[in-house]
C-alpha positions in Angstrom: -1.6 -19.2 -10.3 -4.4 -18.7 -7.2 -4.0 -15.7 -5.1 -5.4 -14.6 -1.9 -5.6 -10.7 -1.9 -6.7 -9.5 1.5 -8.2 -5.6 1.6 -9.4 -6.5 -1.8 -11.9 -3.5 -1.7 -9.5 -1.1 -0.7 -7.6 1.1 -3.4 -4.4 -0.7 -4.1 -5.9 -4.5 -3.1 -8.9 -3.6 -5.7 -6.4 -2.5 -8.1 -3.9 -5.5 -8.0 -6.8 -7.7 -8.2 -8.0 -5.9 -11.3 -4.7 -6.6 -12.6 -4.2 -10.5 -11.6 -7.5 -11.5 -13.2 -7.0 -9.6 -16.2 -3.6 -11.7 -16.5 -5.4 -14.8 -15.9 -4.9 -15.3 -11.8 -8.0 -16.6 -9.5 -8.4 -14.2 -7.0 -9.7 -15.2 -3.5 -10.4 -11.6 -2.0 -11.4 -10.7 1.4 -12.2 -7.3 3.1 -14.2 -6.1 6.5 -15.9 -3.4 4.2 -15.5 -0.9 7.0 -16.3 2.6 7.6 -13.3 4.2 8.0 -14.3 5.9 4.6 -17.4 5.4 2.5 -18.5 1.8 2.1 -19.9 2.5 -0.7 -16.8 3.7 -2.8 -15.5 -0.2 -2.0 -18.5 -1.8 -2.9 -18.4 -0.1 -6.3 -14.8 -1.7 -6.6 -15.9 -4.8 -5.8 -18.7 -4.5 -8.8 -15.6 -3.5 -11.3 -13.8 -7.0 -9.8 -17.2 -9.0 -10.9 -17.6 -7.2 -14.0 -13.9 -8.4 -15.1 -14.2 -10.9 -18.0 -13.1 -14.0 -16.8 -12.2 -17.6 -19.1 -12.6 -21.1 -17.7 -10.1 -21.1 -15.4 -9.9 -17.4 -13.8 -12.2 -16.9 -11.1 -12.7 -14.1 -8.5 -14.5 -14.7 -5.2 -15.1 -12.2 -2.4 -15.3 -13.2 1.3 -16.5 -10.7 3.7 -14.6 -10.8 7.0 -12.4 -9.3 9.2 -7.9 -10.9 9.0 -7.9 -10.4 12.9 -11.2 -13.0 13.1 -9.4 -16.5 12.3 -12.5 -17.9 11.2 -13.4 -15.6 8.4 -9.2 -15.9 7.2 -9.7 -19.9 7.5 -12.3 -19.7 5.1 -10.2 -17.8 2.3 -7.1 -20.1 2.9 -9.3 -23.5 2.4 -9.6 -22.3 -1.0 -6.5 -23.7 -2.0 -4.4 -20.4 -2.4 -0.8 -20.6 -4.1 0.3 -17.0 -3.1 -0.8 -14.1 -0.5 -0.8 -10.6 -0.9 -1.7 -9.2 2.3 -2.8 -5.2 1.7 -5.7 -5.2 4.3 -4.5 -2.5 7.4 -6.1 -0.1 9.2 -4.5 3.1 7.5 -4.2 6.4 8.1 -1.8 8.4 11.1 -4.5 10.6 11.9 -7.1 7.8 13.4 -3.8 5.8 15.2 -3.5 8.8 17.1 -7.5 8.7 18.2 -7.7 5.0 18.4 -5.0 2.8 18.6 -6.6 -0.4 19.5 -8.1 -0.7 16.1 -4.8 -0.4 14.9 -3.6 -3.3 16.9 -6.7 -5.5 15.8 -5.5 -5.1 12.7 -2.1 -4.6 11.6 -0.6 -7.0 14.6 -3.6 -9.2 15.5 -4.9 -9.7 11.5 -1.0 -10.1 10.3 -0.1 -12.8 13.0 -3.2 -14.7 11.8 -1.9 -14.1 8.3 1.5 -15.6 9.3 0.0 -18.5 10.7 -2.0 -19.4 7.9 0.6 -19.1 5.7 2.7 -21.8 7.5 0.5 -24.3 8.0 -1.1 -24.2 4.3 2.0 -24.0 2.9 1.9 -21.1 0.9 4.6 -20.5 -1.9 5.0 -16.4 -0.9 3.6 -13.8 1.6 3.6 -10.2 -0.5 2.6 -7.6 2.0 2.5 -4.0 2.3 4.6 -1.9 4.7 5.3 1.8 4.4 8.0 4.2 3.9 6.4 5.7 7.1 9.0 3.1 8.8 11.6 5.5 8.2 10.3 7.9 10.7 12.9 10.4 12.5 15.8 9.2 9.8 16.3 12.3 8.0 18.7 10.9 5.6 17.4 11.2 1.8 16.8 9.0 -0.3 15.4 6.7 2.1 17.4 3.3 1.1 16.5 -0.5 2.6 19.7 -0.2 4.1 18.9 2.3 6.4 17.8 1.6 10.4 13.9 1.9 10.8 13.5 1.7 14.2 12.4 5.1 15.3 8.9 5.7 13.5 7.4 8.5 15.0 3.2 7.5 14.9 1.3 3.8 15.5 0.6 3.2 12.2 4.6 3.2 11.1 5.3 0.9 14.3 2.6 -1.6 13.5 3.9 -1.9 9.4 8.1 -2.2 11.3 6.5 -4.5 13.6 4.8 -6.9 10.4 8.2 -6.7 9.5 10.4 -8.4 12.3 7.0 -10.8 12.7 7.8 -11.6 9.1 11.3 -12.0 9.5 10.6 -14.3 12.4 8.5 -16.6 10.0 10.7 -16.8 7.3 13.5 -17.9 9.6 11.5 -20.6 11.5 9.5 -21.9 9.3 11.0 -20.8 5.9 8.0 -19.0 4.7 9.3 -16.8 1.6 8.5 -12.8 2.8 8.3 -9.4 0.7 7.6 -6.2 2.6 7.3 -3.7 0.1 7.4 -0.2 1.5 4.9 2.0 -0.3 5.8 5.6 -1.0 2.7 7.9 -1.2 0.4 6.1 -3.1 -2.5 8.3 -5.4 -4.6 7.3 -8.6 -8.0 6.7 -9.9 -10.3 4.8 -7.2 -7.8 6.6 -4.3 -8.6 7.1 -0.9 -11.0 10.2 -0.1 -8.7 10.5 3.1 -5.7 10.9 1.1 -4.2 14.7 0.0 -4.7 14.5 -3.6 -8.5 13.4 -3.0 -9.2 16.1 -0.4 -7.4 19.4 -2.8 -9.5 18.0 -5.5 -13.0 17.8 -4.0 -12.0 21.1 -1.7 -11.3 22.8 -4.5 -14.0 22.0 -7.1 -16.5 22.8 -4.2 -14.5 26.3 -3.6 -13.4 25.2 -0.2 -10.1 25.8 1.2 -7.6 23.2 1.3 -5.4 22.8 4.3 -1.7 23.1 3.6 0.4 21.4 6.7 4.0 22.9 7.6 3.2 26.2 5.6 3.6 24.2 2.5 7.1 23.2 3.1 6.7 19.4 2.1 7.9 17.1 -0.2 7.1 13.4 -1.2 7.7 11.0 -3.3 4.2 10.5 -5.2 3.9 6.9 -6.8 1.1 6.1 -9.1 -1.1 3.7 -8.7 -0.4 1.2 -11.3 3.7 1.5 -10.9 2.6 0.0 -7.6 0.4 -2.7 -8.7 3.2 -3.8 -11.4 5.7 -3.9 -8.4 3.6 -5.6 -6.4 2.6 -8.6 -9.0 6.4 -8.8 -10.1 7.6 -9.0 -6.4 5.0 -12.0 -6.0 6.0 -13.8 -8.5 9.5 -14.0 -7.7 9.6 -15.5 -4.4 12.1 -14.1 -1.7 15.2 -16.3 -1.6 18.1 -16.7 1.5 20.8 -13.9 0.7 23.4 -16.4 0.3 26.4 -12.9 1.2 24.4 -12.2 4.0 26.7 -11.1 6.8 25.5 -11.5 10.9 28.6 -9.4 11.6 27.3 -6.7 8.7 23.6 -7.5 8.8 21.5 -6.0 5.6 18.4 -5.0 7.2 16.7 -5.4 3.8 18.0 -9.4 3.3 18.6 -12.2 5.5 19.9 -15.6 5.6 16.6 -16.7 5.5 14.2 -16.4 3.0 13.1 -12.7 3.7 13.3 -9.6 2.0 12.4 -5.8 2.1 11.3 -3.3 -0.9 11.1 0.2 -1.6 8.4 0.8 -4.0 8.1 4.5 -4.9 8.5 6.7 -7.9 12.4 7.6 -7.0 11.8 11.2 -7.5 10.5 14.2 -5.0 7.6 16.3 -5.5 7.3 19.6 -3.5 3.8 20.1 -2.2 3.4 23.3 -3.4 4.4 22.1 -6.7 2.0 19.1 -6.4 -1.1 22.1 -5.5 -0.2 24.0 -8.7 -0.6 20.8 -11.1 -4.0 20.1 -9.4 -5.7 24.1 -10.1 -4.1 23.7 -13.9 -6.2 20.7 -14.3 -8.7 21.8 -12.7 -8.7 25.4 -13.9 -9.3 27.2 -10.7 -7.4 28.2 -7.8 -7.2 26.6 -4.6 -8.1 28.5 -1.3 -5.2 27.5 0.8 -5.0 27.5 4.8 -1.4 27.1 5.9 -1.0 25.0 9.1 1.7 23.8 10.9 3.3 20.3 10.5 0.9 17.8 12.2 2.1 15.4 14.7 3.4 12.0 13.4 4.4 13.6 9.8 7.8 13.7 8.2 8.7 16.9 6.3 10.0 15.0 3.3 10.3 11.3 1.5 12.3 10.0 -1.2 12.8 6.5 -2.1 16.0 4.6 -3.4 14.9 2.2 -5.5 17.9 0.8 -7.0 17.4 -2.3 -5.1 14.0 -3.4 -6.3 15.0 -2.3 -9.6 18.3 -4.5 -9.8 16.1 -7.5 -8.3 12.4 -7.5 -10.4 13.1 -5.1 -13.1 11.0 -2.6 -11.8 10.8 1.1 -13.2 8.0 3.7 -12.2 6.8 5.0 -15.6 4.2 7.9 -14.7 5.2 11.2 -13.7 3.3 13.1 -11.2 1.8 15.4 -14.0 0.4 12.9 -15.7 -0.8 10.8 -12.7 -2.9 14.0 -11.7 -4.4 14.2 -14.7 -6.0 10.7 -15.0 -6.8 11.0 -11.3 -8.7 14.2 -12.0 -10.4 12.4 -14.9 -11.6 9.6 -13.1 -12.8 11.6 -10.2 -14.9 13.7 -12.6 -16.0 10.6 -14.3 -17.0 8.7 -11.1 -18.9 11.3 -9.3 -20.9 12.9 -12.3 -22.3 9.0 -12.5 -22.9 9.1 -9.0 -24.4 12.0 -8.3 
């Protein structure tokens, strides 16, 4: 299998590419290596991918480029790909409040470019990253794909919801099979330095305060990276199909009469933020200095995934508890930064 993975030097893209190579797929990866966070971490991820033992049929090719640049993307599709996993995006809620234009360029222009290339290159299946943030003002937990997701509360979520709508139009018009995966708070080794776990561990070790928003009254569905990777590859391996039972008079927003589907991918368990911090403290053997602050603009207080649909359709199971996941991340963090300081 030849798979194009966009955002291959990013946190999730790297892990998906690593797993794909280890199981014998050939991977073409594209990434613009931007400076949203330290590019050296991205370059180290690429070094890991290049070090994977490969047989004659398994190859990894990296193309430095931007999915919003059609010429860069065409170079990837010239490699004759079977499937595409789109994990390239401008991430982060805070930055979208400051610089919306880069979100439009990457998450909208870039995504349309991918859809067009998939269309003209007869790609078997496009799997792409969406986000639990699309649920926005929805207060009904757990979040289900059958819920309406049309009230996002920040631009990042709005661009991701737009991706889902654009994907459906291509599934309908051109019979392009598409699967959108709504990720719930992904964490683990090689994670993004702007994510809470990374910041908390770094600041506690350096005896600096950690910012605890909404006075600590948050809960999240923390999902370990290994579970996410298994879900992505399993979804990619089973292309979306038309739902023969889809009723236009009672439309299910997670499927269609076209080869289109939306799936939640999470842990299916809600963890209070204070409990999460306590687990970090226990693993580090150090107490956090906490700075309690109000809820940030664009944040939701709670998230929890209903993962029954992805479990039924592809046999997905979340196997890593947040306690096990936090311990694994801290072990990686200490090892990585001891080697790189």
